N, C-alpha and C positions, 0 to 999 in steps of 0.2 A: 701175616701172622707169624710171630716169632716162635720157632720150634724149640721146645725145651730140651736140655741136655739129658743124658741118661741119669746123671746125678740128681738133677732137678726133678725128674719124673719119680725117682725113688723117694725123694723127700716128700713130694706131694702124696704119693701113695701111702707112705708111713703116717703122714699127718692125718689123712683120711681114715686110716685104720685106727689110730688113737681115738679119733672122734667117734668112730663106729662102736668101739668098745666102751667108751665113756658114757655114751648117751643112755643106754639102758640102766647103767649104774646110777646115774643122776636121777632118772625117772623113778626107779624102784626104791632107792635108799637115800635120796636127797643129797644136798650139798655136803653134809658131813660124811656121807658114805663114800664119797669120791675122794680118792687120794692117789698121789703119784706112785706110792708103793703098790697099791692094789692094781693099778693099771699095768705097771711093770711086771707084776706077778702073772696077771692074766694073759699078757702078751708075750711072756717069756723074754722080755727085754731087760737090759740093765736100766736102772732108774735114770741114769745119766742120759740114756737115749731119749726118754720122754722129755727130759728137761731141754734137750737140744731143739725140740719142737715147740714147747710151751714152758714159759718160765715159772708158772704156777698153775694150780687148778682153776683159779679165777679166769685165766686166759682160755682154758678149755671151755669153760661155761660160756664165755662171750662168743667163742667160735661156733659153738652149737646154737646159740641164740641167733647169730648171724645167718646160719643155715635155715633156721625156722622162719626168720623174718623174710628171707628170700622167697619162701613159699607164699607168705602173705602178699608180698609185692607182686608176684606173678599172678595171684588170684585177682588182685586189684587191677592189674594191667588188662587181663582178659575181660573183666567187668566193664572197664572203661571204653572198650571198643565195640560194644554191641550197637546195633542200629536202633534209632528212635530218639525221642526227646531226651534232653539232658537229665530230666527228673528220673526217667526210667533207668538211666545209667547210674544215677546216685542210688537208686533202690537196688540195682544189681550189686553195688558195693556192699550194701547191707546184707544181701544174700551171701556174698563172699565171706563176710565176717561171721555169719552163722555157720557156714561150712567149716571155716578155720577153727572155730571154737568147739564145734561138735565132732568133727572128723580128724582134726589135727590137735586134739586136746593136749597131748604131751608137749607139742611144740608151743602151744599157748601157755602151758604151765611153766615151761622153761623161760619164757619171756619174763615171768614174774620173779624168777630168781635174781635177775640183774637188778630189778627195782627194789627188792625187799631184803636182800641178804648182804648188803654192803659190799657186793662183789666189784662194783664199778670202779671204786677208787684203787683197787689193787691190780687192775688190768692196765695194759699199755694203751697209749694214745692211738696206736694203729688199730687195735681191736675196737676201741671206743668209736673211732671214726667209721668203721664198717657198720656199726649199729646206727650211728647218726645218719649216714648216707642212705641206709635202707628206709629209715623213718622219713627222711626228706623226700625220697622218691615216692613213697606212699602218699605223703602229703601233697606232692606235686600232681599226682594223678587225680586226687579228689578235688584239689583247688582248680585244676584244669577243667573239670566238669562244671564247676560253679561258674568259671569265667565264660565257658561256652554257653551256658544258660543265659548269662547276661547279654552276650552277643546276639543270641537268638531272640532276645526280648521275652524269654520265658520267665525271667527272674529280674527283679530290681533290688539291688542291695541297698540297705540303709546307708546314708552318707558316713556314718560312724563305724561301719563294719566292712572290713576287707574280706577277700575270698578265703584267705587262710584262717581268719577269725571265725568265719561261718563254719569252716571245716572243723575247727576246734570244738564247736558246740556238738556236732555230730560225733566227733571222736569221744568227747566226754560221755555222751549218752551210750554209745555202743560199747566202747572199751570198758568204761566204768561198770556198766550193767553186766557185761560178760564176766568181769572179774568177780563181782558179787555172786553171779550165778554159779561160778565154779568153786567159790571158797566159803560161801555162807551156808551152813546147814539149817538155818532158821527160816529160809524163804517159805517152805510149804506151811509151816505153822503161822507165818505172818499173812497167809492168804494168797501167796504168789506161787501158783502151781505150774504156770507156763511162762517163764521169764522171756523166752524168745518172742512170744506173741506180744508181751507187754512192751518190749523194745521196739517192735514194729509199730505199735500204736503211737508211742512217743515220737518216733522219727517221722511218721506220717503227719502228726500234729504239728511238729516243728516245720516241716516243709510247707504245710498249708498256712502256717502262721506267717511265713515269709511270702505268701501268695505265689509260690513256685508252681507255675503251670506245667502240665494240667493239674489243677487242684482236684483232689479226689477224696471221697470218704474212705473210712478204713476198710470197708468190705471190698471195695474195688482195689484199693492199695494192696490188701492181702492177696487178692486173686492174682494181681499182676506179679507180686513177689513169688507166689507159688509157681506161676508160669515161668518166671526167670530161673527159679531153682531147678525145675524140670529140664530147662534148656542148658543151664550152665554147669550143673553138678557133674555130668560126664566129663566135661572139660576140666573141671576142678580136680576130679579123681586122677585124670591123666597127669596134671601138674604135680599132685602129691606123690604119685607113684614114681614119676620121673625123678623127683628130688630125693626120694628115699630108695632109689635103686642101688 
């Protein structure tokens, strides 16, 4: 391991401090409420000092999102190593998604900033690559479970569908539904009082539709998911607290 110089350590500490101050501003006041002037004032730094670390506030947002996505990646990683059939591990990933959106709601919200505020184009390729890498790592974890299910003969993929393409379907159901759950005020009036339960039903139906063994009805699937949540949530809390220390 390469040991950092004193100057490098100071730079890292200051960068971390900028992100620590910027995060609650972004959460409470949104993208418009975040500015280099405001950060400099709150940190009692010259504005040029902030610019030495980040060329603009879009860079700060991507750095914060990268931190958030690292929490998601760690949750996925822990879900993917539990013992049992591959389907159970896929369900554990669903539980990880539930934990992330429910108990890391600010992190999940910040992910939306990158996709909805036109921030991406104003950020550097270096920051963009950090986001891409984290998404690729999350995708690789899930696709690895699919491939393991195929090797175990628990799942037969259609000839026209690869592992990543199957994962994309689950991604669309989970991520899309979670975005709607957190942004749409109309769900209760539309008759959707428990979005998390609905997502579980759709995922169970999709898994059964691919004849992913062990095939199970929703009652059993929900029971297994609850057991996974009881087992994994303490681990998930440790991951969250570690990354927010």
